RODO-2510 file (C-alpha; in nm, 4 decimals, decimal comma):
residues 484
     n   res          X          Y          Z
     1     x   -10,4512    -0,2176     5,0752
     2     x   -10,3031    -0,3489     5,3678
     3     x   -10,5790    -0,5659     5,4503
     4     x   -10,6635    -0,7039     5,1070
     5     x   -10,2644    -0,7569     5,0793
     6     x   -10,3112    -0,9764     5,4528
     7     x   -10,5590    -1,2149     5,2668
     8     x   -10,4096    -1,2556     4,8998
     9     x   -10,1081    -1,3554     5,1372
    10     x   -10,3188    -1,6067     5,2852
    11     x   -10,4093    -1,7309     4,9663
    12     x   -10,0371    -1,7641     4,8369
    13     x    -9,9686    -1,9345     5,1287
    14     x    -9,8042    -2,2897     5,0581
    15     x    -9,8163    -2,5199     5,3645
    16     x    -9,9636    -2,3023     5,5633
    17     x    -9,7018    -2,0499     5,5971
    18     x    -9,7583    -1,6804     5,5571
    19     x    -9,4917    -1,3542     5,5486
    20     x    -9,3908    -1,3194     5,8828
    21     x    -9,1306    -1,0946     5,8287
    22     x    -9,2671    -0,8026     5,6568
    23     x    -9,2875    -0,4425     5,7800
    24     x    -9,4608    -0,1651     5,5942
    25     x    -9,2595     0,1444     5,6606
    26     x    -9,5414     0,4019     5,5693
    27     x    -9,8292     0,2809     5,7900
    28     x    -9,8463     0,4093     6,1439
    29     x    -9,5478     0,3264     6,3749
    30     x    -9,6414     0,1662     6,7175
    31     x    -9,6275     0,4107     7,0190
    32     x    -9,2818     0,4900     7,1543
    33     x    -9,2022     0,2918     7,4884
    34     x    -9,4139     0,3874     7,7622
    35     x    -9,7492     0,4687     7,5202
    36     x    -9,8687     0,1212     7,5457
    37     x   -10,2320     0,0478     7,6189
    38     x   -10,3697    -0,2369     7,8048
    39     x   -10,2773    -0,5995     7,6866
    40     x   -10,5293    -0,6943     7,4076
    41     x   -10,5627    -1,0879     7,3591
    42     x   -10,7329    -1,1656     7,0436
    43     x   -10,9626    -1,4567     6,9748
    44     x   -10,7825    -1,7676     6,7732
    45     x   -10,8309    -2,0676     6,7227
    46     x   -10,5737    -2,3490     6,8098
    47     x   -10,4424    -2,5903     6,5105
    48     x   -10,5149    -2,8724     6,7784
    49     x   -10,8358    -2,8497     7,0020
    50     x   -10,7387    -2,7705     7,3254
    51     x   -10,7708    -3,0263     7,6098
    52     x   -10,9137    -2,9018     7,9503
    53     x   -10,6965    -3,1294     8,1137
    54     x   -10,3885    -2,9746     7,9716
    55     x   -10,1825    -2,6635     8,0801
    56     x   -10,1857    -2,3859     7,7916
    57     x    -9,8502    -2,3041     7,6190
    58     x    -9,8858    -1,9386     7,4530
    59     x    -9,7470    -1,8807     7,1642
    60     x    -9,7609    -1,4605     7,0290
    61     x    -9,7195    -1,4158     6,6638
    62     x    -9,7807    -1,1714     6,3834
    63     x    -9,9114    -1,5362     6,1158
    64     x    -9,9556    -1,8657     6,2101
    65     x    -9,6494    -2,0064     6,0582
    66     x    -9,4965    -2,1147     6,4414
    67     x    -9,8139    -2,2548     6,5966
    68     x    -9,8663    -2,4558     6,2594
    69     x    -9,4790    -2,5505     6,2949
    70     x    -9,5267    -2,6676     6,6268
    71     x    -9,8350    -2,8657     6,5738
    72     x    -9,6628    -3,0458     6,3112
    73     x    -9,3552    -3,1237     6,5315
    74     x    -9,6216    -3,2306     6,8156
    75     x    -9,7521    -3,4806     6,5286
    76     x    -9,4416    -3,6091     6,4220
    77     x    -9,2719    -3,6891     6,7566
    78     x    -9,6079    -3,8162     6,9633
    79     x    -9,3242    -3,9044     7,2656
    80     x    -9,2535    -3,5373     7,3048
    81     x    -9,3010    -3,3284     7,6131
    82     x    -9,4835    -3,0995     7,3983
    83     x    -9,7966    -3,3300     7,3518
    84     x    -9,8901    -3,2043     7,7331
    85     x    -9,9378    -2,8982     7,6436
    86     x   -10,2069    -2,7125     7,4842
    87     x   -10,0593    -2,5024     7,1770
    88     x   -10,2414    -2,1823     7,1992
    89     x   -10,1816    -1,9298     6,9469
    90     x   -10,2180    -1,5137     7,0213
    91     x   -10,2185    -1,3759     6,6489
    92     x   -10,2065    -1,0233     6,5681
    93     x   -10,0778    -0,8638     6,2593
    94     x    -9,7517    -0,6523     6,2498
    95     x    -9,9043    -0,4326     5,9544
    96     x   -10,0241    -0,1349     6,1724
    97     x    -9,8218    -0,2179     6,4693
    98     x   -10,0669    -0,3930     6,6579
    99     x    -9,8577    -0,6824     6,7355
   100     x    -9,6180    -0,4775     6,9550
   101     x    -9,8976    -0,2366     7,0972
   102     x   -10,0364    -0,6068     7,2549
   103     x    -9,7214    -0,8115     7,3708
   104     x    -9,5170    -0,5369     7,5142
   105     x    -9,7817    -0,4489     7,8008
   106     x    -9,8692    -0,8189     7,8276
   107     x    -9,4985    -0,9385     7,9019
   108     x    -9,5044    -0,6003     8,1528
   109     x    -9,8765    -0,7506     8,2985
   110     x    -9,7366    -1,1154     8,3160
   111     x    -9,9621    -1,3727     8,4461
   112     x   -10,2114    -1,5911     8,2185
   113     x   -10,1860    -1,3374     7,9177
   114     x    -9,7808    -1,3408     7,9374
   115     x    -9,6981    -1,5270     7,6039
   116     x    -9,4335    -1,8411     7,6498
   117     x    -9,3214    -1,8380     7,3486
   118     x    -9,3252    -1,5166     7,1609
   119     x    -9,1845    -1,3851     6,7799
   120     x    -9,0739    -1,0722     6,6421
   121     x    -8,9507    -0,9508     6,3495
   122     x    -8,6910    -0,7518     6,1742
   123     x    -8,7905    -0,4061     6,2007
   124     x    -8,8621    -0,4382     6,6116
   125     x    -8,6216    -0,7457     6,7356
   126     x    -8,3858    -0,5596     6,9180
   127     x    -8,6725    -0,3823     7,1092
   128     x    -8,6795    -0,7773     7,2263
   129     x    -8,3252    -0,8641     7,2168
   130     x    -8,1331    -0,5730     7,3656
   131     x    -8,3910    -0,2828     7,4318
   132     x    -8,6234    -0,1810     7,6701
   133     x    -8,8278    -0,5873     7,6646
   134     x    -8,4702    -0,7666     7,6241
   135     x    -8,4809    -0,8965     8,0029
   136     x    -8,8416    -1,0831     7,9506
   137     x    -8,6648    -1,3305     7,7362
   138     x    -8,4526    -1,5854     7,8688
   139     x    -8,1571    -1,7100     7,6830
   140     x    -8,1005    -2,0308     7,5232
   141     x    -7,8907    -2,1555     7,7492
   142     x    -8,1163    -2,0696     8,0346
   143     x    -8,3971    -2,2462     7,8479
   144     x    -8,1560    -2,5613     7,8761
   145     x    -8,0530    -2,5993     7,5179
   146     x    -7,6921    -2,7331     7,5061
   147     x    -7,3953    -2,6066     7,3038
   148     x    -7,5865    -2,3352     7,1276
   149     x    -7,2784    -2,1920     7,0368
   150     x    -7,1308    -2,4734     6,8836
   151     x    -7,4755    -2,5286     6,7010
   152     x    -7,5026    -2,2060     6,5557
   153     x    -7,1733    -2,2624     6,3770
   154     x    -7,2428    -2,6336     6,2772
   155     x    -7,5653    -2,4853     6,0750
   156     x    -7,3513    -2,1737     5,9529
   157     x    -7,6646    -1,9461     6,0761
   158     x    -7,5631    -1,5877     5,9122
   159     x    -7,3697    -1,3569     6,2007
   160     x    -7,6050    -1,0539     6,0959
   161     x    -7,8956    -1,2420     6,2524
   162     x    -7,7164    -1,4320     6,5087
   163     x    -7,5836    -1,0520     6,6615
   164     x    -7,9455    -0,8863     6,6148
   165     x    -8,0770    -1,2010     6,8718
   166     x    -7,8071    -1,1749     7,1436
   167     x    -7,8228    -0,9661     7,4909
   168     x    -7,5005    -0,9065     7,6461
   169     x    -7,3217    -1,1603     7,4152
   170     x    -7,5556    -1,4177     7,4985
   171     x    -7,8347    -1,5704     7,2659
   172     x    -8,1884    -1,4939     7,3677
   173     x    -8,3354    -1,5260     6,9998
   174     x    -8,2615    -1,6750     6,6499
   175     x    -8,4669    -1,7343     6,3154
   176     x    -8,5162    -2,0254     6,0949
   177     x    -8,6124    -1,8218     5,7614
   178     x    -8,3040    -1,5999     5,6273
   179     x    -8,3719    -1,3050     5,4844
   180     x    -8,0621    -1,1957     5,2827
   181     x    -8,1757    -1,0581     4,9768
   182     x    -8,1029    -1,0518     4,6038
   183     x    -8,1625    -0,8498     4,2957
   184     x    -8,4747    -1,0184     4,0967
   185     x    -8,5299    -0,9309     3,7043
   186     x    -8,6636    -1,0228     3,3958
   187     x    -8,4917    -1,2914     3,1919
   188     x    -8,6658    -1,1842     2,8779
   189     x    -8,5699    -0,7955     2,9168
   190     x    -8,1949    -0,8623     3,0386
   191     x    -8,1531    -1,0253     2,7167
   192     x    -8,2985    -0,7652     2,5098
   193     x    -8,1238    -0,4876     2,6865
   194     x    -7,7941    -0,6274     2,7328
   195     x    -7,7512    -0,9237     2,5467
   196     x    -7,7431    -1,1837     2,7733
   197     x    -7,9684    -1,3025     3,1074
   198     x    -7,6775    -1,5035     3,2909
   199     x    -7,7235    -1,3973     3,6546
   200     x    -7,3382    -1,4037     3,6790
   201     x    -7,3375    -1,1499     3,4113
   202     x    -7,6518    -0,9494     3,5134
   203     x    -7,5003    -0,9050     3,8723
   204     x    -7,1834    -0,7584     3,7327
   205     x    -7,3934    -0,4737     3,5263
   206     x    -7,6535    -0,3480     3,8038
   207     x    -7,3711    -0,3622     4,0786
   208     x    -7,2119    -0,3472     4,2946
   209     x    -7,2884    -0,0078     4,3832
   210     x    -7,5331     0,2334     4,2883
   211     x    -7,3348     0,3945     4,0133
   212     x    -7,3567     0,0457     3,7868
   213     x    -7,7230     0,0260     3,9051
   214     x    -7,7785     0,3560     3,7652
   215     x    -7,5728     0,3072     3,4486
   216     x    -7,7836     0,0192     3,4132
   217     x    -8,1127     0,1558     3,4901
   218     x    -8,0313     0,4235     3,1777
   219     x    -7,9613     0,1471     2,9293
   220     x    -8,3460    -0,0449     3,0649
   221     x    -8,5053     0,3054     3,0014
   222     x    -8,3595     0,3437     2,6412
   223     x    -8,5170     0,0130     2,5671
   224     x    -8,8410     0,1242     2,6868
   225     x    -8,9050    -0,0328     3,0608
   226     x    -8,8412     0,0785     3,3794
   227     x    -8,5765    -0,0002     3,6057
   228     x    -8,7954    -0,0628     3,9209
   229     x    -9,1597     0,0065     4,0029
   230     x    -9,0923     0,2611     4,3103
   231     x    -8,8495     0,4519     4,5016
   232     x    -8,9292     0,1823     4,8027
   233     x    -8,7678    -0,0995     4,6035
   234     x    -8,4601     0,1357     4,6086
   235     x    -8,5221     0,2800     5,0072
   236     x    -8,5028    -0,0776     5,1149
   237     x    -8,2089    -0,1480     5,0065
   238     x    -8,0073     0,1443     5,0228
   239     x    -8,0964     0,1757     5,4157
   240     x    -7,9185    -0,1208     5,4577
   241     x    -7,5898     0,0579     5,3086
   242     x    -7,5458     0,2797     5,6271
   243     x    -7,2568     0,1782     5,8762
   244     x    -7,4411     0,3078     6,1690
   245     x    -7,7855     0,3161     6,3382
   246     x    -8,0403     0,6052     6,3470
   247     x    -7,9240     0,6864     6,7153
   248     x    -7,5538     0,7282     6,8252
   249     x    -7,4877     0,8339     7,1777
   250     x    -7,8558     0,9406     7,1871
   251     x    -7,8453     1,1607     6,9141
   252     x    -8,0096     1,1420     6,5799
   253     x    -7,7756     1,0243     6,2987
   254     x    -7,8689     1,0470     5,9194
   255     x    -7,5266     0,7938     5,7825
   256     x    -7,4070     0,9185     5,4630
   257     x    -7,5108     0,6158     5,2602
   258     x    -7,8919     0,7094     5,3828
   259     x    -7,8613     1,0643     5,3002
   260     x    -7,7235     0,9968     4,9718
   261     x    -8,1180     0,8025     4,9110
   262     x    -8,2143     1,1475     4,8536
   263     x    -8,0108     1,1602     4,5807
   264     x    -8,0432     0,8045     4,4346
   265     x    -8,4731     0,8197     4,4650
   266     x    -8,4196     1,2128     4,2622
   267     x    -8,2540     1,0078     3,9871
   268     x    -8,5174     0,7516     3,9139
   269     x    -8,7603     1,0054     3,9811
   270     x    -8,6502     1,2880     3,7333
   271     x    -8,5006     0,9991     3,4900
   272     x    -8,8483     0,7939     3,4886
   273     x    -8,6249     0,4766     3,5961
   274     x    -8,9123     0,3912     3,8353
   275     x    -9,3009     0,4268     3,7641
   276     x    -9,4567     0,4747     4,0641
   277     x    -9,4006     0,5284     4,4613
   278     x    -9,4281     0,2913     4,7866
   279     x    -9,4868    -0,0754     4,7555
   280     x    -9,8002    -0,2944     4,9001
   281     x   -10,0193    -0,1518     4,6436
   282     x   -10,1916    -0,2371     4,2885
   283     x    -9,8798    -0,0751     4,0855
   284     x    -9,6028    -0,2407     4,3037
   285     x    -9,8090    -0,5895     4,2335
   286     x    -9,9347    -0,5283     3,8731
   287     x    -9,5398    -0,5091     3,7955
   288     x    -9,4586    -0,8233     3,9007
   289     x    -9,7250    -0,9355     3,7046
   290     x    -9,5760    -0,7614     3,3799
   291     x    -9,8707    -0,5629     3,3233
   292     x    -9,7376    -0,1811     3,3984
   293     x    -9,6422     0,0221     3,1556
   294     x    -9,3972     0,0492     3,0930
   295     x    -9,2877    -0,3090     3,2152
   296     x    -9,1033    -0,3171     3,5322
   297     x    -8,7368    -0,4692     3,5155
   298     x    -8,6491    -0,5746     3,8462
   299     x    -8,7287    -0,6454     4,2153
   300     x    -8,4979    -0,6582     4,4682
   301     x    -8,5857    -0,8855     4,7762
   302     x    -8,5767    -1,2065     4,9863
   303     x    -8,6712    -1,5547     4,8575
   304     x    -9,0064    -1,5196     5,0463
   305     x    -9,0773    -1,1795     4,8256
   306     x    -9,0783    -1,4284     4,5639
   307     x    -9,2649    -1,6966     4,6836
   308     x    -9,5281    -1,5678     4,8603
   309     x    -9,5864    -1,2493     4,6915
   310     x    -9,4385    -1,2527     4,3367
   311     x    -9,5346    -1,5806     4,2462
   312     x    -9,8736    -1,4927     4,3055
   313     x    -9,9169    -1,2117     4,1568
   314     x    -9,7140    -1,3711     3,8252
   315     x    -9,9221    -1,6661     3,7967
   316     x   -10,0913    -1,7065     3,4704
   317     x    -9,9395    -1,4386     3,3123
   318     x    -9,5895    -1,4521     3,0892
   319     x    -9,3596    -1,3233     3,3371
   320     x    -9,4362    -1,6417     3,5708
   321     x    -9,0973    -1,8521     3,5099
   322     x    -8,9222    -1,5281     3,3664
   323     x    -8,7747    -1,4469     3,6281
   324     x    -8,4066    -1,4792     3,7972
   325     x    -8,1986    -1,3607     4,0736
   326     x    -7,8637    -1,2824     4,1153
   327     x    -7,6244    -1,0276     4,3566
   328     x    -7,8077    -0,7418     4,4776
   329     x    -7,6228    -0,4099     4,4487
   330     x    -7,5295    -0,3466     4,7783
   331     x    -7,6052    -0,6311     5,0456
   332     x    -7,8688    -0,6133     5,2195
   333     x    -8,1930    -0,7985     5,4317
   334     x    -8,5341    -0,7643     5,4504
   335     x    -8,7645    -0,9160     5,7669
   336     x    -8,7253    -1,2284     5,9285
   337     x    -8,9415    -1,3873     6,2770
   338     x    -8,6999    -1,4051     6,5629
   339     x    -8,8136    -1,6715     6,8541
   340     x    -8,7716    -1,5986     7,2495
   341     x    -8,8606    -1,8489     7,5133
   342     x    -8,9686    -1,6356     7,8566
   343     x    -8,7582    -1,5982     8,1387
   344     x    -9,0245    -1,7188     8,3963
   345     x    -9,0643    -2,0558     8,2297
   346     x    -8,9998    -2,3449     8,4496
   347     x    -9,0242    -2,7201     8,4607
   348     x    -9,2078    -2,9019     8,1873
   349     x    -9,3063    -2,5886     8,0008
   350     x    -8,9497    -2,4249     7,9707
   351     x    -8,8504    -2,8611     7,8674
   352     x    -9,1012    -2,8039     7,5724
   353     x    -8,9643    -2,4628     7,4741
   354     x    -8,6432    -2,5469     7,4398
   355     x    -8,7390    -2,8852     7,2434
   356     x    -8,9411    -2,5997     6,9908
   357     x    -8,7078    -2,3454     6,9551
   358     x    -8,4372    -2,5784     6,8906
   359     x    -8,6252    -2,8033     6,6438
   360     x    -8,7089    -2,4858     6,4736
   361     x    -8,3741    -2,2626     6,4657
   362     x    -8,0861    -2,4849     6,5436
   363     x    -8,1684    -2,8912     6,4235
   364     x    -8,0309    -2,9345     6,1087
   365     x    -8,0915    -3,2913     6,0641
   366     x    -8,2551    -3,4215     5,7665
   367     x    -8,6104    -3,4442     5,9640
   368     x    -8,5455    -3,0671     6,1238
   369     x    -8,7938    -2,8055     6,0773
   370     x    -8,5384    -2,6590     5,8504
   371     x    -8,4693    -2,8872     5,5990
   372     x    -8,8509    -2,9899     5,5893
   373     x    -8,8767    -2,5551     5,5079
   374     x    -8,6497    -2,5919     5,2489
   375     x    -8,7966    -2,8522     5,0394
   376     x    -9,1145    -2,7485     5,1208
   377     x    -9,1872    -3,0875     5,2536
   378     x    -9,3262    -3,0172     5,6411
   379     x    -9,6361    -3,1181     5,5856
   380     x    -9,5810    -3,4329     5,3577
   381     x    -9,7847    -3,7049     5,5461
   382     x    -9,9367    -3,5070     5,7892
   383     x   -10,3224    -3,5801     5,8961
   384     x   -10,3378    -3,2422     6,0890
   385     x   -10,2561    -3,0516     5,7371
   386     x   -10,4116    -3,2739     5,4559
   387     x   -10,4483    -3,0008     5,2178
   388     x   -10,0798    -2,9076     5,2156
   389     x    -9,9849    -3,2584     5,2397
   390     x   -10,1954    -3,2820     4,8728
   391     x   -10,0012    -2,9620     4,7450
   392     x    -9,6767    -3,1569     4,8219
   393     x    -9,8113    -3,4864     4,6548
   394     x    -9,8898    -3,2348     4,3474
   395     x    -9,5311    -3,0921     4,3354
   396     x    -9,7204    -2,7266     4,4370
   397     x    -9,5510    -2,6707     4,7870
   398     x    -9,3240    -2,4271     4,8123
   399     x    -8,9312    -2,4042     4,8891
   400     x    -8,7773    -2,1108     5,1252
   401     x    -8,4338    -1,9589     5,2129
   402     x    -8,3452    -2,0764     5,6062
   403     x    -8,1300    -1,9891     5,8164
   404     x    -7,9208    -2,2425     5,8169
   405     x    -7,6457    -2,2251     5,5067
   406     x    -7,5249    -2,5827     5,5208
   407     x    -7,8754    -2,6994     5,4743
   408     x    -7,9860    -2,4375     5,1723
   409     x    -7,6143    -2,6034     5,0292
   410     x    -7,7393    -2,9438     5,0274
   411     x    -8,1094    -2,8709     4,9098
   412     x    -8,2266    -2,8152     4,5379
   413     x    -8,3656    -2,4466     4,5748
   414     x    -8,4933    -2,4464     4,2450
   415     x    -8,8186    -2,3200     4,2061
   416     x    -9,0694    -2,2557     3,8476
   417     x    -9,1052    -1,8856     3,9483
   418     x    -8,7136    -1,8407     3,8310
   419     x    -8,7571    -2,0964     3,5438
   420     x    -8,6067    -2,3559     3,7438
   421     x    -8,2900    -2,1928     3,8610
   422     x    -8,1238    -2,2633     4,1820
   423     x    -8,2065    -1,9639     4,4322
   424     x    -8,0092    -2,0975     4,6982
   425     x    -7,6625    -2,0414     4,5290
   426     x    -7,7440    -1,6552     4,5415
   427     x    -7,9470    -1,6635     4,8497
   428     x    -7,6549    -1,8114     5,0552
   429     x    -7,4098    -1,5744     4,9737
   430     x    -7,6720    -1,2687     5,0178
   431     x    -7,6955    -1,3866     5,3927
   432     x    -7,3183    -1,4004     5,4324
   433     x    -7,3065    -1,0725     5,3179
   434     x    -7,5805    -0,8819     5,5320
   435     x    -7,5222    -0,6932     5,8323
   436     x    -7,7023    -0,5636     6,1145
   437     x    -7,4773    -0,3339     6,3059
   438     x    -7,7004    -0,0468     6,1530
   439     x    -8,0148    -0,1882     6,3202
   440     x    -8,2091     0,0628     6,5763
   441     x    -8,5156    -0,0264     6,7560
   442     x    -8,6956     0,2423     6,6562
   443     x    -8,6302     0,1676     6,2855
   444     x    -8,9613     0,0992     6,1528
   445     x    -9,0709     0,4301     6,2593
   446     x    -8,7619     0,6193     6,1755
   447     x    -8,7396     0,4770     5,8462
   448     x    -9,1001     0,5467     5,7750
   449     x    -9,0582     0,8994     5,8685
   450     x    -8,7332     0,9388     5,6226
   451     x    -8,9063     0,8155     5,3594
   452     x    -9,2001     0,9679     5,3920
   453     x    -9,0005     1,3153     5,3716
   454     x    -8,7955     1,1981     5,0935
   455     x    -9,0914     1,1563     4,8729
   456     x    -9,1725     1,5013     4,9638
   457     x    -8,8408     1,5929     4,8506
   458     x    -8,7874     1,4260     4,5371
   459     x    -9,1409     1,5035     4,3706
   460     x    -9,0516     1,8755     4,4302
   461     x    -9,2519     1,9664     4,7266
   462     x    -9,0091     2,0471     4,9393
   463     x    -8,5939     2,1362     4,9167
   464     x    -8,3657     1,8958     5,0478
   465     x    -8,3130     2,1100     5,3469
   466     x    -8,6240     2,1761     5,4250
   467     x    -8,7038     1,7700     5,3844
   468     x    -8,4513     1,7026     5,6520
   469     x    -8,5181     1,9509     5,8863
   470     x    -8,8962     1,8317     5,8755
   471     x    -8,7137     1,4695     5,8991
   472     x    -8,5324     1,5506     6,2283
   473     x    -8,8166     1,7846     6,3660
   474     x    -9,0717     1,4858     6,3324
   475     x    -8,8424     1,2337     6,5043
   476     x    -8,7979     1,4387     6,7647
   477     x    -9,1942     1,4943     6,8351
   478     x    -9,2224     1,1073     6,7909
   479     x    -8,9764     0,9600     6,9519
   480     x    -8,8056     1,2559     7,1613
   481     x    -8,4730     1,2045     6,9724
   482     x    -8,2687     1,5267     6,9317
   483     x    -8,0331     1,5738     6,6023
   484     x    -7,7408     1,7391     6,6581
***
């Protein structure tokens, strides 16, 4: 199913962009640090043919969005120093931990296989910004980017995302895509159940807080609908309600907000407020299309979930323009791609990486990457990406939430999928309210273990106590982290 999803996402991509920010916590997690294998460098075709007379600049990521952006920047700026290099992509999926397991030994080994510019996503960004592999990253100031802190303020970057990219107070990574998340619901069902589809009203019906969410879920069920597809739709949100991370002073810590998810999932299951389990499966996609029985009322997620997943599933179905966004019951964020420059970069290569990073993550000019990304116009007029340029001219290009709230505030974020609603109106505050203080470098592993045991509890296979003890034991077995 995950391979199918990767194919589907590439079909749904608009302007060559995939979802570089999704982490499937139900998959096997990457090995803990110290258990990585030798570097594995996959075959990958550069957007622009390699010139044997140029030095290679290796870009490691889990999608082609970064190398495509760099190729477009070079095309737009023919005099840029970036054009002195072959932009060589090294792309591995992060669905099964392949990316982490390859880049970690590549960073340690150095040499020709070491990344010059590399990406990390939410599930493991702290490992590269603050954890074991953080020493391989140069600060943005060391790379030669001036007035980094001032530019962060000028761009209106969300504090939680900036904090996740700091090492000892200095910025080593920033991102371009905003993933603060919203409640995404069916307008027609809202009208039937609550007598209105107004986002401001619906936001106050489904939240804030889980008590109001469950009260709304009971009303939705009374009218013959499912509040959400499955447990993971709520887990993604509930986990971000935590005040502290999974590990505190070297010991496993179960925050009360995460412990409360056991009861939330049990309520969803026992009362039929959901109809399935997990995500990224046939049923989850069918809910987006409106073809499940009962029909699904809502999903929760960032703009990329709407543009690159839901839109493709809802296309050619009555649900397509029947969706709207409002405030999530609990502030949270899902995913994101942080960009790093290697500490050993020198000379022109360091200057080229700095130029790329600044354009993608900090520039807020009218011709900046984020401005084009928000408006869906990045490849307009491009000769390298003619199909994408044609998609823009045909009005079929995607718009997306970006890291800069300043850019979102001045950009029209209305999309057909949401019946013409300007999604930025809600994604801007979603970004401002999200937090990262509770993230941990082993989130992708621990989250998956926790959710697996919770399913065994709410389905009746284990008592809550048995599930919690099993969770603690498996975390210790997998990661060596003791519990209280």
